[in-house]
N, C-alpha and C positions, 0 to 999 in steps of 0.2 A: 347847592352847592355839597360839598365834601364839611364835616367837620375838623376841627382842630385837635387834637387830644393831645393834652401836656399830662408829664410828669409831675409829683405834688410840687418839683422842687420846682419845677419853669413855672409851676403858679403861684410858688410863691413869689419868688424872682416879680414875676409879672404882675403881683399886687405890693410888692414895694416900691417897686422904680415905675410903671407904666398904670399907673394907676387905676387897676382893676381891682371889683370885688367881686367877692365868693356868694355867687347862689348857691346855698344845699338845699334841693329837694327833695332829703327826705321827710319821712311820717315830722307832727310835731314831736313823737313821744321819742322818738330819734336823735333829733333835732338837740332836745332838751337833757338827753345823757351824755351829751362832750360834741359840740364840732369846733369848728375851726375861728378864732379870737375872730370878731369884727362881722362874720356871716350874717348873709341876711334868709330867715329862711318861708320856702314859697315850696311846699310839697309836690309833685306830678302825682301821685299819689297820698291818697289819707290811709291810718291803719284804722278798720275796725274790726269789730268779735269773727265775722266773717273771713277775716284777712287785709290783704292790700284790695283798696277799691280806683281805680281813675280820679283827676282832681277835675272836671268839667268848669272847674272854671280858671286852670292853671292861667294858661296865658292871658284871660281876661286881668289878672291879677298882677300879674309880673309885667305886663304893661301901666297899670297903675299906676307902678312904684320905679319901674326905668327907662326910660325915651329910646328909642332901637336903637341909636349913639352909644347906647352903658358899656361899656367892658364888662367884659361879667364872668367869669369864670363858675361853672358849672359846677357841685361835683353831689357824691351822694354816698352811698355804703363800700360798695365794691366798684362802680363803674360805668353797669347798666344803666341805672334811670336815670343821672346825670346821656349819659347821648342821648338818650329818648332827647329827653328835655332839652338840650341842645339843638337836636335838630329841627326841633320842634320850632324853636324861639328862631335860628338863623330862618327856617319856612318863611314865619309871620315879618321875616323885615328886619332880624335882629343883624347889627355889622362887624360886632367884635365880643364873639360868643367863642370858647374856649372850653371844651369839657379836657373834666380832671380824670384824666383815668385811672385805676386804685382808688377813687375815694379816699374814703375816711376811715374805713378800716385797713384796706389791701384788694386788689383784685386774685381772683383764687381761680384754680384749672378745675374741670368736674368734677374730681376727687375729694375739695378742700383745700389744698396744699395750696400756701401764700407762692405769688406770681408774683408779684411785685409791690412792695409796702406800699400802705395809707399814709393821708396826714398825720392819723396818731399815732402812726408804729413809728413814725419818724422824728417822730417830738417836736412836731411845728409845736406853735400858742394851740391851745383849747381852750376853751370857755364849755363854763356850763350857764351862764346867764345870757341872755339876746341885750344887744347892749339895746339900747335904749331907742323905738322904733325898725326895730328888726325882725320883732317873734312874727308868729303870721297870724295873732291873733291882731297884734299893732297892727302888720302891715294892713290887714282884711275887714281893722275891727266887730272881728268876729269874735265866737269860741269854738271854731269848726270843732278844734285840735286834732285830729290823727291822723 
């Protein structure tokens, strides 16, 4: 099954009108620097001194928080990580997953030129603090952080 990709504007409408929640799959430091208001953070990869490393617990961590019928808008920085995350979630049985293309910052071409503005560039609601129970540490009961 292919992943439905939506614009930031379409994602916002799904959240406001259809009960979708935003699952931010960026690393914890990226999430803490700003994220869509109300978002949950479960990174698909962790930031380490040696670069980004896959989060081997990603699917289990999502499953511990969201049932298979949860309505999820999956987002990242520019759209690549969220597409991978959305594909993985659909393959494991999630039924209502959409990928928010352009992510938080915006989609760019190979030369770095902005192709589509993301959530923040469209000036949608952004938060620096996670709502209670929505940060990665709180969701997993750990301090992996990365």
